[in-house]
C-alpha positions in Angstrom: -140.9 134.7 81.7 -141.7 138.4 81.4 -139.5 141.1 80.1 -140.0 143.2 83.4 -138.9 140.3 85.5 -135.8 139.9 83.5 -135.2 143.7 83.4 -135.4 143.7 87.3 -132.9 140.8 87.6 -130.5 142.5 85.3 -130.7 145.7 87.1 -130.1 143.7 90.5 -127.1 142.2 88.7 -125.5 145.6 87.8 -126.9 146.5 84.4 -127.7 150.1 83.7 -131.3 150.7 83.0 -130.9 151.3 79.2 -128.8 148.1 78.7 -131.1 146.1 80.9 -134.2 147.3 78.9 -132.5 146.3 75.5 -131.1 142.9 76.7 -134.3 141.9 78.6 -136.3 142.5 75.4 -133.9 140.2 73.5 -133.6 137.5 76.1 -137.3 136.6 76.1 -136.8 135.2 72.6 -133.9 132.8 73.3 -133.9 129.5 71.6 -133.8 126.1 73.4 -131.8 125.1 75.3 -130.6 128.7 75.9 -133.9 129.9 77.4 -133.5 127.2 80.0 -129.9 128.2 80.8 -131.4 131.8 81.4 -134.0 130.6 83.6 -131.4 128.6 85.7 -129.2 131.7 85.8 -132.0 134.0 86.9 -133.1 131.6 89.5 -129.5 130.8 90.7 -130.4 127.1 90.4 -127.1 126.0 89.0 -123.6 127.2 87.9 -123.7 128.9 84.7 -124.1 126.2 82.1 -122.0 126.0 79.0 -122.8 124.9 75.4 -120.7 124.9 72.2 -122.1 125.9 68.7 -120.1 126.4 65.7 -116.8 126.4 67.5 -118.0 129.0 70.2 -119.1 128.3 73.6 -120.6 130.4 76.3 -117.4 130.3 78.4 -115.2 131.1 75.3 -117.3 134.3 74.6 -117.3 135.3 78.2 -113.4 134.8 78.4 -112.3 136.1 75.0 -114.8 138.8 74.5 -115.4 139.8 78.0 -119.2 139.3 77.7 -121.7 138.8 80.5 -123.5 135.5 80.7 -126.7 137.0 79.2 -124.8 138.7 76.3 -123.0 135.3 75.6 -126.5 133.7 75.6 -127.6 136.2 73.1 -124.6 135.6 71.0 -125.1 131.9 71.1 -128.8 132.4 70.0 -127.5 134.5 67.1 -125.2 131.5 66.2 -128.1 129.2 66.1 -130.7 131.5 64.2 -128.2 133.1 61.8 -125.0 131.0 61.8 -123.3 132.6 58.7 -123.9 136.2 59.8 -122.8 135.5 63.4 -119.7 133.5 62.4 -118.6 136.4 60.0 -119.1 139.0 62.7 -117.3 136.9 65.3 -114.5 136.2 63.2 -114.1 140.0 62.5 -114.7 140.9 66.2 -117.8 142.2 67.8 -117.5 145.8 68.3 
């Protein structure tokens, strides 16, 4: 999946151009199974899937932190790649 393709989808779904550019550049590097979740979300194949890692889930991040699905995917990816840093930040609150 290309950054430009993801960017265009984000724009279509209400992201401003600057945010879409930043987010799309990060989304292409998602770990599995998150990259599959993103692909399903982009193609509207299924409902937004959920996953729990280190006590956080996509649905919890969306509900408690008011994140979009792509932002929650990126946060979950951070929990996979750098769990200690991510957990510290989440416990303090993402600003």
